[in-house]
C-alpha positions as protocol buffer text, in pm:
chain_id: "A"
residue {
  index: 1
  type: MET
  ca { x: -11177 y: 2643 z: 6751 }
}
residue {
  index: 2
  type: LYS
  ca { x: -11009 y: 2879 z: 6485 }
}
residue {
  index: 3
  type: THR
  ca { x: -10915 y: 3227 z: 6637 }
}
residue {
  index: 4
  type: SER
  ca { x: -10916 y: 3438 z: 6287 }
}
residue {
  index: 5
  type: GLY
  ca { x: -11029 y: 3448 z: 5949 }
}
residue {
  index: 6
  type: ASP
  ca { x: -10825 y: 3517 z: 5624 }
}
residue {
  index: 7
  type: LYS
  ca { x: -10636 y: 3852 z: 5650 }
}
residue {
  index: 8
  type: LYS
  ca { x: -10583 y: 3907 z: 5280 }
}
residue {
  index: 9
  type: GLY
  ca { x: -10885 y: 4116 z: 5250 }
}
residue {
  index: 10
  type: LEU
  ca { x: -11227 y: 4180 z: 5055 }
}
residue {
  index: 11
  type: ARG
  ca { x: -11082 y: 4202 z: 4720 }
}
residue {
  index: 12
  type: THR
  ca { x: -10909 y: 3845 z: 4693 }
}
residue {
  index: 13
  type: THR
  ca { x: -11124 y: 3676 z: 4954 }
}
residue {
  index: 14
  type: GLY
  ca { x: -11480 y: 3808 z: 4958 }
}
residue {
  index: 15
  type: VAL
  ca { x: -11420 y: 3854 z: 5343 }
}
residue {
  index: 16
  type: PRO
  ca { x: -11304 y: 4224 z: 5459 }
}
residue {
  index: 17
  type: ALA
  ca { x: -11006 y: 4219 z: 5669 }
}
residue {
  index: 18
  type: ALA
  ca { x: -11005 y: 4388 z: 6014 }
}
residue {
  index: 19
  type: GLU
  ca { x: -10758 y: 4666 z: 5861 }
}
residue {
  index: 20
  type: GLU
  ca { x: -10999 y: 4759 z: 5596 }
}
residue {
  index: 21
  type: LEU
  ca { x: -11295 y: 4771 z: 5841 }
}
residue {
  index: 22
  type: GLU
  ca { x: -11130 y: 4997 z: 6065 }
}
residue {
  index: 23
  type: VAL
  ca { x: -11051 y: 5283 z: 5793 }
}
residue {
  index: 24
  type: SER
  ca { x: -11418 y: 5245 z: 5675 }
}
residue {
  index: 25
  type: PRO
  ca { x: -11636 y: 5571 z: 5774 }
}
residue {
  index: 26
  type: GLY
  ca { x: -11901 y: 5351 z: 5947 }
}
residue {
  index: 27
  type: TYR
  ca { x: -11664 y: 5183 z: 6197 }
}
residue {
  index: 28
  type: SER
  ca { x: -11691 y: 5258 z: 6560 }
}
residue {
  index: 29
  type: SER
  ca { x: -11366 y: 5357 z: 6729 }
}
residue {
  index: 30
  type: PRO
  ca { x: -11230 y: 5127 z: 7004 }
}
residue {
  index: 31
  type: GLU
  ca { x: -11270 y: 5438 z: 7245 }
}
residue {
  index: 32
  type: ALA
  ca { x: -11660 y: 5466 z: 7155 }
}
residue {
  index: 33
  type: LEU
  ca { x: -11701 y: 5085 z: 7195 }
}
residue {
  index: 34
  type: ALA
  ca { x: -11545 y: 5121 z: 7532 }
}
residue {
  index: 35
  type: GLU
  ca { x: -11840 y: 5346 z: 7640 }
}
residue {
  index: 36
  type: GLY
  ca { x: -12110 y: 5106 z: 7588 }
}
residue {
  index: 37
  type: PRO
  ca { x: -12337 y: 4971 z: 7312 }
}
residue {
  index: 38
  type: LYS
  ca { x: -12276 y: 5148 z: 6949 }
}
residue {
  index: 39
  type: ALA
  ca { x: -12348 y: 5054 z: 6596 }
}
residue {
  index: 40
  type: VAL
  ca { x: -12058 y: 4897 z: 6394 }
}
residue {
  index: 41
  type: ILE
  ca { x: -12138 y: 4946 z: 6031 }
}
residue {
  index: 42
  type: GLU
  ca { x: -11934 y: 4690 z: 5814 }
}
residue {
  index: 43
  type: CYS
  ca { x: -12044 y: 4816 z: 5476 }
}
residue {
  index: 44
  type: THR
  ca { x: -11721 y: 4846 z: 5239 }
}
residue {
  index: 45
  type: GLN
  ca { x: -11891 y: 4878 z: 4878 }
}
residue {
  index: 46
  type: ASP
  ca { x: -12004 y: 5187 z: 4721 }
}
residue {
  index: 47
  type: ILE
  ca { x: -12378 y: 5076 z: 4640 }
}
residue {
  index: 48
  type: PRO
  ca { x: -12693 y: 5255 z: 4634 }
}
residue {
  index: 49
  type: CYS
  ca { x: -12845 y: 5205 z: 4984 }
}
residue {
  index: 50
  type: ASN
  ca { x: -12929 y: 5408 z: 5269 }
}
residue {
  index: 51
  type: PRO
  ca { x: -13192 y: 5243 z: 5499 }
}
residue {
  index: 52
  type: CYS
  ca { x: -12943 y: 5264 z: 5800 }
}
residue {
  index: 53
  type: GLU
  ca { x: -12961 y: 5648 z: 5766 }
}
residue {
  index: 54
  type: LEU
  ca { x: -13327 y: 5662 z: 5754 }
}
residue {
  index: 55
  type: ALA
  ca { x: -13368 y: 5422 z: 6047 }
}
residue {
  index: 56
  type: CYS
  ca { x: -13134 y: 5637 z: 6270 }
}
residue {
  index: 57
  type: LYS
  ca { x: -13349 y: 5876 z: 6476 }
}
residue {
  index: 58
  type: LYS
  ca { x: -13056 y: 6035 z: 6614 }
}
residue {
  index: 59
  type: LYS
  ca { x: -12875 y: 6104 z: 6291 }
}
residue {
  index: 60
  type: ALA
  ca { x: -12564 y: 5907 z: 6383 }
}
residue {
  index: 61
  type: ILE
  ca { x: -12537 y: 5761 z: 6051 }
}
residue {
  index: 62
  type: ARG
  ca { x: -12504 y: 5959 z: 5730 }
}
residue {
  index: 63
  type: VAL
  ca { x: -12496 y: 5840 z: 5370 }
}
residue {
  index: 64
  type: GLY
  ca { x: -12577 y: 6184 z: 5207 }
}
residue {
  index: 65
  type: ASP
  ca { x: -12565 y: 6246 z: 4843 }
}
residue {
  index: 66
  type: PRO
  ca { x: -12470 y: 6048 z: 4647 }
}
residue {
  index: 67
  type: ILE
  ca { x: -12647 y: 5750 z: 4766 }
}
residue {
  index: 68
  type: THR
  ca { x: -12355 y: 5542 z: 4692 }
}
residue {
  index: 69
  type: ASN
  ca { x: -12132 y: 5694 z: 4945 }
}
residue {
  index: 70
  type: LEU
  ca { x: -12021 y: 5457 z: 5268 }
}
residue {
  index: 71
  type: PRO
  ca { x: -12240 y: 5511 z: 5548 }
}
residue {
  index: 72
  type: ALA
  ca { x: -12064 y: 5743 z: 5810 }
}
residue {
  index: 73
  type: PHE
  ca { x: -12098 y: 5708 z: 6164 }
}
residue {
  index: 74
  type: PHE
  ca { x: -12100 y: 5946 z: 6447 }
}
residue {
  index: 75
  type: ALA
  ca { x: -12059 y: 5745 z: 6752 }
}
residue {
  index: 76
  type: ASP
  ca { x: -12129 y: 6049 z: 6992 }
}
residue {
  index: 77
  type: ARG
  ca { x: -12487 y: 6036 z: 6864 }
}
residue {
  index: 78
  type: CYS
  ca { x: -12549 y: 5673 z: 6887 }
}
residue {
  index: 79
  type: ASP
  ca { x: -12756 y: 5535 z: 7168 }
}
residue {
  index: 80
  type: GLY
  ca { x: -12733 y: 5192 z: 7098 }
}
residue {
  index: 81
  type: CYS
  ca { x: -13089 y: 5138 z: 6998 }
}
residue {
  index: 82
  type: GLY
  ca { x: -13021 y: 4911 z: 6707 }
}
residue {
  index: 83
  type: HIS
  ca { x: -13286 y: 5017 z: 6474 }
}
residue {
  index: 84
  type: CYS
  ca { x: -13036 y: 5018 z: 6195 }
}
residue {
  index: 85
  type: ILE
  ca { x: -12955 y: 4640 z: 6244 }
}
residue {
  index: 86
  type: PRO
  ca { x: -13265 y: 4485 z: 6057 }
}
residue {
  index: 87
  type: VAL
  ca { x: -13311 y: 4722 z: 5771 }
}
residue {
  index: 88
  type: CYS
  ca { x: -12982 y: 4674 z: 5625 }
}
residue {
  index: 89
  type: PRO
  ca { x: -13023 y: 4456 z: 5314 }
}
residue {
  index: 90
  type: GLY
  ca { x: -12660 y: 4360 z: 5313 }
}
residue {
  index: 91
  type: GLN
  ca { x: -12657 y: 4237 z: 5709 }
}
residue {
  index: 92
  type: ALA
  ca { x: -12369 y: 4471 z: 5763 }
}
residue {
  index: 93
  type: VAL
  ca { x: -12474 y: 4649 z: 6060 }
}
residue {
  index: 94
  type: PHE
  ca { x: -12425 y: 4522 z: 6426 }
}
residue {
  index: 95
  type: ARG
  ca { x: -12448 y: 4651 z: 6781 }
}
residue {
  index: 96
  type: VAL
  ca { x: -12150 y: 4570 z: 6995 }
}
residue {
  index: 97
  type: ASP
  ca { x: -12113 y: 4646 z: 7370 }
}
residue {
  index: 98
  type: LEU
  ca { x: -11741 y: 4587 z: 7483 }
}
residue {
  index: 99
  type: ALA
  ca { x: -11832 y: 4742 z: 7819 }
}
residue {
  index: 100
  type: TYR
  ca { x: -12095 y: 4480 z: 7903 }
}
residue {
  index: 101
  type: GLN
  ca { x: -11914 y: 4263 z: 8152 }
}
residue {
  index: 102
  type: LYS
  ca { x: -11571 y: 4211 z: 8281 }
}
residue {
  index: 103
  type: GLY
  ca { x: -11435 y: 3973 z: 8009 }
}
residue {
  index: 104
  type: LYS
  ca { x: -11748 y: 3979 z: 7809 }
}
residue {
  index: 105
  type: ALA
  ca { x: -11899 y: 4156 z: 7532 }
}
residue {
  index: 106
  type: THR
  ca { x: -12234 y: 4160 z: 7353 }
}
residue {
  index: 107
  type: VAL
  ca { x: -12297 y: 4162 z: 6979 }
}
residue {
  index: 108
  type: SER
  ca { x: -12638 y: 4215 z: 6831 }
}
residue {
  index: 109
  type: LEU
  ca { x: -12695 y: 4083 z: 6468 }
}
residue {
  index: 110
  type: PRO
  ca { x: -12953 y: 4013 z: 6237 }
}
residue {
  index: 111
  type: TYR
  ca { x: -13065 y: 3655 z: 6199 }
}
residue {
  index: 112
  type: GLU
  ca { x: -13306 y: 3537 z: 5935 }
}
residue {
  index: 113
  type: PHE
  ca { x: -13307 y: 3153 z: 5996 }
}
residue {
  index: 114
  type: LEU
  ca { x: -13561 y: 2907 z: 6152 }
}
residue {
  index: 115
  type: PRO
  ca { x: -13595 y: 2810 z: 6406 }
}
residue {
  index: 116
  type: ILE
  ca { x: -13504 y: 3119 z: 6598 }
}
residue {
  index: 117
  type: PRO
  ca { x: -13308 y: 3057 z: 6922 }
}
residue {
  index: 118
  type: LYS
  ca { x: -13423 y: 3109 z: 7244 }
}
residue {
  index: 119
  type: LYS
  ca { x: -13278 y: 3329 z: 7532 }
}
residue {
  index: 120
  type: GLY
  ca { x: -13026 y: 3119 z: 7736 }
}
residue {
  index: 121
  type: ASP
  ca { x: -12947 y: 2917 z: 7433 }
}
residue {
  index: 122
  type: LEU
  ca { x: -12566 y: 2819 z: 7378 }
}
residue {
  index: 123
  type: VAL
  ca { x: -12423 y: 2886 z: 7049 }
}
residue {
  index: 124
  type: ARG
  ca { x: -12124 y: 2905 z: 6857 }
}
residue {
  index: 125
  type: GLY
  ca { x: -11997 y: 3239 z: 6759 }
}
residue {
  index: 126
  type: VAL
  ca { x: -11902 y: 3284 z: 6395 }
}
residue {
  index: 127
  type: ASN
  ca { x: -11648 y: 3539 z: 6217 }
}
residue {
  index: 128
  type: ARG
  ca { x: -11677 y: 3727 z: 5897 }
}
residue {
  index: 129
  type: ALA
  ca { x: -11548 y: 3406 z: 5701 }
}
residue {
  index: 130
  type: GLY
  ca { x: -11771 y: 3162 z: 5842 }
}
residue {
  index: 131
  type: GLU
  ca { x: -11542 y: 3000 z: 6092 }
}
residue {
  index: 132
  type: VAL
  ca { x: -11638 y: 2934 z: 6455 }
}
residue {
  index: 133
  type: VAL
  ca { x: -11419 y: 3136 z: 6664 }
}
residue {
  index: 134
  type: CYS
  ca { x: -11599 y: 3106 z: 7026 }
}
residue {
  index: 135
  type: ASP
  ca { x: -11889 y: 3005 z: 7245 }
}
residue {
  index: 136
  type: GLY
  ca { x: -12165 y: 3225 z: 7330 }
}
residue {
  index: 137
  type: GLU
  ca { x: -12508 y: 3256 z: 7480 }
}
residue {
  index: 138
  type: VAL
  ca { x: -12821 y: 3418 z: 7352 }
}
residue {
  index: 139
  type: LEU
  ca { x: -12912 y: 3713 z: 7606 }
}
residue {
  index: 140
  type: LYS
  ca { x: -13202 y: 3852 z: 7387 }
}
residue {
  index: 141
  type: ILE
  ca { x: -13419 y: 3811 z: 7090 }
}
residue {
  index: 142
  type: GLN
  ca { x: -13617 y: 4098 z: 6915 }
}
residue {
  index: 143
  type: LYS
  ca { x: -13856 y: 4056 z: 6650 }
}
residue {
  index: 144
  type: PRO
  ca { x: -14107 y: 4328 z: 6647 }
}
residue {
  index: 145
  type: LYS
  ca { x: -14332 y: 4375 z: 6325 }
}
residue {
  index: 146
  type: SER
  ca { x: -14134 y: 4692 z: 6254 }
}
residue {
  index: 147
  type: PHE
  ca { x: -13832 y: 4478 z: 6172 }
}
residue {
  index: 148
  type: ASP
  ca { x: -13998 y: 4345 z: 5886 }
}
residue {
  index: 149
  type: HIS
  ca { x: -13909 y: 3986 z: 5952 }
}
residue {
  index: 150
  type: THR
  ca { x: -13558 y: 4032 z: 6062 }
}
residue {
  index: 151
  type: THR
  ca { x: -13480 y: 3892 z: 6415 }
}
residue {
  index: 152
  type: VAL
  ca { x: -13221 y: 4075 z: 6580 }
}
residue {
  index: 153
  type: ILE
  ca { x: -13030 y: 3828 z: 6837 }
}
residue {
  index: 154
  type: THR
  ca { x: -12798 y: 3957 z: 7130 }
}
residue {
  index: 155
  type: ILE
  ca { x: -12542 y: 3722 z: 7214 }
}
residue {
  index: 156
  type: SER
  ca { x: -12270 y: 3743 z: 7493 }
}
residue {
  index: 157
  type: VAL
  ca { x: -11921 y: 3636 z: 7396 }
}
residue {
  index: 158
  type: PRO
  ca { x: -11558 y: 3656 z: 7534 }
}
residue {
  index: 159
  type: ILE
  ca { x: -11441 y: 4033 z: 7497 }
}
residue {
  index: 160
  type: ASP
  ca { x: -11166 y: 3944 z: 7260 }
}
residue {
  index: 161
  type: PHE
  ca { x: -11427 y: 3831 z: 6993 }
}
residue {
  index: 162
  type: GLY
  ca { x: -11663 y: 4098 z: 7036 }
}
residue {
  index: 163
  type: MET
  ca { x: -11519 y: 4264 z: 6709 }
}
residue {
  index: 164
  type: GLU
  ca { x: -11492 y: 3926 z: 6518 }
}
residue {
  index: 165
  type: VAL
  ca { x: -11827 y: 3757 z: 6595 }
}
residue {
  index: 166
  type: ARG
  ca { x: -12094 y: 3843 z: 6314 }
}
residue {
  index: 167
  type: SER
  ca { x: -12309 y: 3540 z: 6327 }
}
residue {
  index: 168
  type: ILE
  ca { x: -12398 y: 3214 z: 6509 }
}
residue {
  index: 169
  type: LYS
  ca { x: -12409 y: 2854 z: 6459 }
}
residue {
  index: 170
  type: ARG
  ca { x: -12683 y: 2665 z: 6667 }
}
residue {
  index: 171
  type: LEU
  ca { x: -12563 y: 2388 z: 6886 }
}
residue {
  index: 172
  type: ARG
  ca { x: -12763 y: 2079 z: 6795 }
}
residue {
  index: 173
  type: SER
  ca { x: -13053 y: 2001 z: 7045 }
}
residue {
  index: 174
  type: PRO
  ca { x: -13023 y: 1686 z: 7217 }
}
residue {
  index: 175
  type: SER
  ca { x: -13270 y: 1433 z: 7099 }
}
């Protein structure tokens, strides 16, 4: 398995580099993530969008005026509810818990494919560049009507990949 994606950045590869994400106003600090589940907003382009702000009942996300501002994140207000995940049309919002278990993190991510995995399924964790980086296990599936057909899947991954895994590749079922 590969360990990291292209580090050249969004402008040259279409994949944001960790350094670009870490300086964006929506990115959670390592200190906040060590406390428990927090939103991680990987929105890096000034586009007119604010569903994440409207979905957050705790006012932990602020886009403001103009609506093309990058979302700002206030970790001290975030309770990790995850209502911001399914409303993002760019699938750029995740929930990460680096305090899940010793050596393990959880990542909650939007998933709009069929069939939907089941709790306990083993999956491959995929990074922003589409590369498989680790193995994971599906812990939870959320698909209430209020999520408007976007399922949110929570997986456990090795802690070193908690800030890297942003999608999954399902393992082939035995025939």
